FIMI-560433 format. One record per residue: residue in one letter; chain; residue number from 1; x, y, z of N, C-alpha, C in turn. Coordinates in nm, 3 decimals. Example, Ala and Ser with C-alpha at 12.3 -4.5 7.8 and 13.67 -1.06 7.14 Angstrom:
2
  res  chain    n    neast   nnorth      nup   caeast  canorth     caup    ceast   cnorth      cup
    A      A    1    1.319   -0.569    0.780    1.230   -0.450    0.780    1.320   -0.330    0.780
    S      A    2    1.285   -0.225    0.708    1.367   -0.106    0.714    1.290    0.003    0.787
//
This chain:
117
  res  chain    n    neast   nnorth      nup   caeast  canorth     caup    ceast   cnorth      cup
    M      A    1   -0.249    0.322    2.874   -0.316    0.439    2.759   -0.418    0.504    2.824
    N      A    2   -0.430    0.628    2.809   -0.541    0.670    2.879   -0.673    0.655    2.848
    T      A    3   -0.798    0.724    2.895   -0.929    0.660    2.851   -0.971    0.765    2.716
    K      A    4   -0.889    0.873    2.705   -0.941    0.980    2.608   -0.845    0.914    2.438
    L      A    5   -0.762    0.862    2.490   -0.688    0.799    2.363   -0.758    0.645    2.352
    A      A    6   -0.777    0.596    2.437   -0.829    0.442    2.449   -0.957    0.466    2.331
    T      A    7   -1.056    0.586    2.389   -1.188    0.604    2.325   -1.165    0.633    2.144
    R      A    8   -1.074    0.712    2.160   -1.021    0.754    2.037   -0.983    0.628    1.939
    Q      A    9   -0.922    0.540    1.986   -0.883    0.408    1.928   -1.011    0.348    1.897
    I      A   10   -1.093    0.318    1.970   -1.212    0.259    1.968   -1.312    0.295    1.880
    R      A   11   -1.299    0.460    1.875   -1.357    0.516    1.716   -1.296    0.501    1.612
    L      A   12   -1.179    0.527    1.583   -1.110    0.508    1.477   -1.153    0.324    1.409
    N      A   13   -1.107    0.276    1.510   -1.184    0.080    1.447   -1.308    0.089    1.424
    E      A   14   -1.445    0.162    1.491   -1.575    0.157    1.411   -1.570    0.220    1.321
    W      A   15   -1.492    0.332    1.295   -1.523    0.408    1.115   -1.453    0.334    1.014
    A      A   16   -1.339    0.279    1.064   -1.220    0.187    0.984   -1.346    0.076    0.922
    A      A   17   -1.419    0.014    1.028   -1.518   -0.077    0.968   -1.617   -0.036    0.904
    I      A   18   -1.677    0.072    0.933   -1.759    0.145    0.833   -1.740    0.200    0.736
    I      A   19   -1.631    0.249    0.706   -1.572    0.274    0.612   -1.536    0.177    0.470
    K      A   20   -1.460    0.061    0.528   -1.459   -0.063    0.460   -1.582   -0.097    0.423
    D      A   21   -1.723   -0.139    0.494   -1.828   -0.170    0.466   -1.889   -0.054    0.336
    C      A   22   -1.848    0.052    0.375   -1.938    0.141    0.248   -1.855    0.122    0.093
    K      A   23   -1.709    0.087    0.127   -1.631    0.080    0.003   -1.684   -0.059   -0.077
    A      A   24   -1.726   -0.144    0.047   -1.730   -0.302   -0.033   -1.880   -0.321   -0.065
    S      A   25   -1.965   -0.210   -0.044   -2.112   -0.212   -0.075   -2.119   -0.156   -0.212
    G      A   26   -2.015   -0.075   -0.269   -2.041   -0.027   -0.398   -2.123    0.077   -0.417
    Q      A   27   -2.172    0.132   -0.319   -2.234    0.245   -0.312   -2.184    0.380   -0.266
    K      A   28   -2.252    0.488   -0.376   -2.176    0.616   -0.327   -2.196    0.634   -0.195
    V      A   29   -2.066    0.712   -0.142   -2.087    0.772    0.010   -2.230    0.832    0.048
    D      A   30   -2.284    0.902   -0.053   -2.407    1.005    0.026   -2.535    0.905    0.027
    I      A   31   -2.531    0.807   -0.069   -2.627    0.680   -0.017   -2.595    0.605    0.053
    Y      A   32   -2.506    0.578    0.088   -2.463    0.479    0.178   -2.473    0.536    0.326
    C      A   33   -2.433    0.675    0.340   -2.458    0.742    0.479   -2.581    0.776    0.505
    E      A   34   -2.673    0.822    0.390   -2.813    0.821    0.428   -2.873    0.673    0.455
    Q      A   35   -2.875    0.576    0.416   -2.913    0.426    0.454   -2.884    0.400    0.590
    H      A   36   -2.780    0.450    0.634   -2.712    0.423    0.765   -2.715    0.522    0.866
    G      A   37   -2.804    0.656    0.857   -2.828    0.725    0.900   -2.695    0.788    0.971
    L      A   38   -2.588    0.830    0.871   -2.471    0.877    0.913   -2.452    1.024    0.843
    S      A   39   -2.381    1.097    0.917   -2.363    1.260    0.860   -2.255    1.192    0.757
    R      A   40   -2.244    1.279    0.630   -2.188    1.282    0.531   -2.015    1.338    0.572
    D      A   41   -2.021    1.455    0.647   -1.932    1.518    0.674   -1.850    1.458    0.812
    A      A   42   -1.951    1.382    0.899   -1.863    1.265    0.972   -1.771    1.163    0.895
    Y      A   43   -1.830    1.119    0.797   -1.772    1.005    0.733   -1.626    1.037    0.680
    Y      A   44   -1.623    1.152    0.646   -1.508    1.184    0.585   -1.417    1.274    0.650
    Y      A   45   -1.471    1.311    0.790   -1.364    1.330    0.872   -1.267    1.197    0.931
    W      A   46   -1.376    1.124    0.938   -1.335    0.971    1.006   -1.251    0.909    0.887
    L      A   47   -1.297    0.929    0.760   -1.203    0.892    0.656   -1.064    0.923    0.680
    R      A   48   -1.041    1.066    0.681   -0.924    1.125    0.679   -0.854    1.068    0.795
    K      A   49   -0.940    1.070    0.933   -0.850    1.024    1.043   -0.798    0.893    1.054
    V      A   50   -0.862    0.789    0.960   -0.862    0.658    0.977   -0.702    0.656    0.842
    K      A   51   -0.706    0.749    0.758   -0.584    0.737    0.667   -0.453    0.782    0.730
    E      A   52   -0.483    0.879    0.820   -0.376    0.966    0.848   -0.330    0.831    0.968
    A      A   53   -0.401    0.775    1.042   -0.387    0.668    1.140   -0.287    0.567    1.082
    A      A   54   -0.361    0.537    0.992   -0.283    0.399    0.849   -0.151    0.446    0.819
    L      A   55   -0.124    0.565    0.826    0.028    0.622    0.756    0.111    0.614    0.876
    T      A   56    0.077    0.650    0.986    0.182    0.646    1.110    0.209    0.525    1.158
    Q      A   57    0.114    0.409    1.137    0.133    0.253    1.148    0.204    0.185    1.070
    A      A   58    0.216    0.229    0.948    0.272    0.196    0.837    0.414    0.135    0.868
    G      A   59    0.498    0.232    0.905    0.637    0.227    0.932    0.710    0.151    0.860
    F      A   60    0.772    0.042    0.917    0.904   -0.044    0.820    0.802   -0.189    0.792
    V      A   61    0.850   -0.215    0.690    0.762   -0.366    0.610    0.886   -0.428    0.594
    E      A   62    0.901   -0.563    0.669    1.016   -0.634    0.648    0.975   -0.733    0.544
    L      A   63    1.043   -0.760    0.430    1.007   -0.831    0.343    1.108   -0.967    0.353
    P      A   64    1.088   -1.118    0.304    1.173   -1.194    0.329    1.284   -1.206    0.228
    A      A   65    1.425   -1.235    0.259    1.535   -1.261    0.169    1.492   -1.338    0.078
    L      A   66    1.539   -1.317   -0.083    1.540   -1.400   -0.164    1.666   -1.475   -0.145
    T      A   67    1.646   -1.600   -0.187    1.767   -1.710   -0.155    1.836   -1.716   -0.334
    S      A   68    1.932   -1.766   -0.337    2.022   -1.821   -0.464    1.929   -1.895   -0.541
    E      A   69    1.864   -1.995   -0.474    1.773   -2.072   -0.536    1.624   -1.970   -0.652
    Q      A   70    1.635   -1.869   -0.578    1.491   -1.795   -0.625    1.553   -1.709   -0.750
    I      A   71    1.678   -1.694   -0.764    1.719   -1.601   -0.850    1.802   -1.663   -0.934
    P      A   72    1.794   -1.748   -1.069    1.875   -1.773   -1.122    1.998   -1.709   -1.200
    A      A   73    2.136   -1.775   -1.166    2.261   -1.698   -1.238    2.254   -1.681   -1.390
    K      A   74    2.289   -1.583   -1.445    2.309   -1.594   -1.597    2.480   -1.552   -1.610
    T      A   75    2.492   -1.634   -1.733    2.625   -1.581   -1.758    2.636   -1.480   -1.885
    I      A   76    2.710   -1.401   -1.850    2.724   -1.281   -1.975    2.864   -1.258   -2.037
    E      A   77    2.857   -1.273   -2.150    2.991   -1.221   -2.219    3.041   -1.090   -2.189
    K      A   78    3.148   -1.086   -2.205    3.215   -0.962   -2.187    3.215   -0.871   -2.314
    G      A   79    3.154   -0.752   -2.294    3.113   -0.657   -2.394    2.976   -0.663   -2.406
    T      A   80    2.858   -0.771   -2.398    2.710   -0.742   -2.411    2.660   -0.680   -2.294
    S      A   81    2.544   -0.626   -2.314    2.464   -0.553   -2.233    2.379   -0.698   -2.145
    A      A   82    2.384   -0.673   -2.037    2.333   -0.772   -1.944    2.186   -0.749   -1.895
    F      A   83    2.142   -0.607   -1.948    2.007   -0.563   -1.917    1.963   -0.452   -2.007
    E      A   84    1.846   -0.516   -2.061    1.783   -0.380   -2.147    1.691   -0.343   -2.093
    T      A   85    1.695   -0.202   -2.010    1.554   -0.141   -1.982    1.421   -0.133   -2.091
    Q      A   86    1.306   -0.190   -2.023    1.192   -0.182   -2.098    1.092   -0.049   -2.045
    M      A   87    1.130   -0.048   -1.920    1.030    0.051   -1.804    1.146    0.078   -1.684
    I      A   88    1.095    0.220   -1.655    1.152    0.283   -1.550    1.047    0.340   -1.459
    I      A   89    1.089    0.296   -1.366    0.960    0.402   -1.226    1.034    0.474   -1.171
    K      A   90    1.041    0.587   -1.138    1.114    0.698   -1.062    1.002    0.745   -0.954
    I      A   91    1.082    0.734   -0.838    1.003    0.809   -0.729    1.088    0.885   -0.661
    N      A   92    1.084    1.010   -0.664    1.205    1.097   -0.594    1.299    1.071   -0.649
    E      A   93    1.426    1.044   -0.595    1.548    1.027   -0.604    1.558    0.859   -0.663
    I      A   94    1.494    0.768   -0.621    1.478    0.637   -0.663    1.435    0.612   -0.792
    E      A   95    1.516    0.517   -0.870    1.494    0.467   -0.998    1.481    0.330   -1.014
    F      A   96    1.407    0.239   -1.051    1.339    0.075   -1.070    1.355    0.082   -1.219
    Y      A   97    1.474   -0.018   -1.273    1.488   -0.031   -1.391    1.428   -0.156   -1.415
    M      A   98    1.314   -0.180   -1.523    1.255   -0.319   -1.525    1.286   -0.368   -1.704
    N      A   99    1.274   -0.504   -1.721    1.243   -0.539   -1.874    1.133   -0.673   -1.824
    E      A  100    1.128   -0.724   -1.971    1.049   -0.837   -1.958    1.089   -0.958   -1.903
    N      A  101    1.208   -0.950   -1.847    1.260   -1.071   -1.809    1.280   -1.064   -1.634
    S      A  102    1.226   -0.948   -1.604    1.226   -0.902   -1.432    1.107   -1.014   -1.430
    S      A  103    1.145   -1.094   -1.292    1.029   -1.196   -1.226    0.903   -1.103   -1.153
    S      A  104    0.812   -1.171   -1.185    0.706   -1.107   -1.095    0.735   -1.118   -0.918
    E      A  105    0.805   -1.193   -0.886    0.783   -1.186   -0.753    0.908   -1.059   -0.732
    L      A  106    0.975   -1.044   -0.810    1.098   -0.928   -0.754    0.991   -0.769   -0.794
    I      A  107    0.921   -0.780   -0.898    0.816   -0.665   -0.917    0.724   -0.661   -0.805
    S      A  108    0.665   -0.741   -0.738    0.560   -0.768   -0.647    0.641   -0.700   -0.547
    R      A  109    0.764   -0.735   -0.490    0.837   -0.698   -0.381    0.860   -0.547   -0.369
    M      A  110    0.898   -0.510   -0.535    0.954   -0.373   -0.546    0.808   -0.264   -0.544
    L      A  111    0.711   -0.335   -0.567    0.576   -0.246   -0.545    0.562   -0.241   -0.415
    E      A  112    0.597   -0.338   -0.296    0.504   -0.336   -0.210    0.610   -0.255   -0.098
    I      A  113    0.760   -0.232   -0.162    0.846   -0.153   -0.124    0.789    0.007   -0.164
    I      A  114    0.776    0.044   -0.253    0.722    0.146   -0.318    0.598    0.199   -0.233
    R      A  115    0.505    0.127   -0.205    0.371    0.153   -0.162    0.416    0.211   -0.024
    H      A  116    0.502    0.165    0.071    0.532    0.193    0.192    0.654    0.276    0.202
    A      A  117    0.721    0.314    0.113    0.796    0.447    0.097    0.734    0.581    0.138
//
């Protein structure tokens, strides 16, 4: 890693900590910056850079596989509907169908996948 890249990574880490602290403080950005001697423009510049870096680092998220013990088998009589859709989430060309019987674990995993899509 060259020194310019290393310096940039250090600055990104410093500003990520500042941004996290600002959000945790619950203060408006202008007030936080004034109290900490920061430029509002610099804050928003680095906020954009931190977000861009987070997007490039996100990549693939591996989720644990479900075992057959975690998904109970259900017997369905022929001619009956196995699933009544109560909610549909559409993202681009992907559709997720859910109902009140959808497990919270499945919904959590689905939302994690959507977040990293």
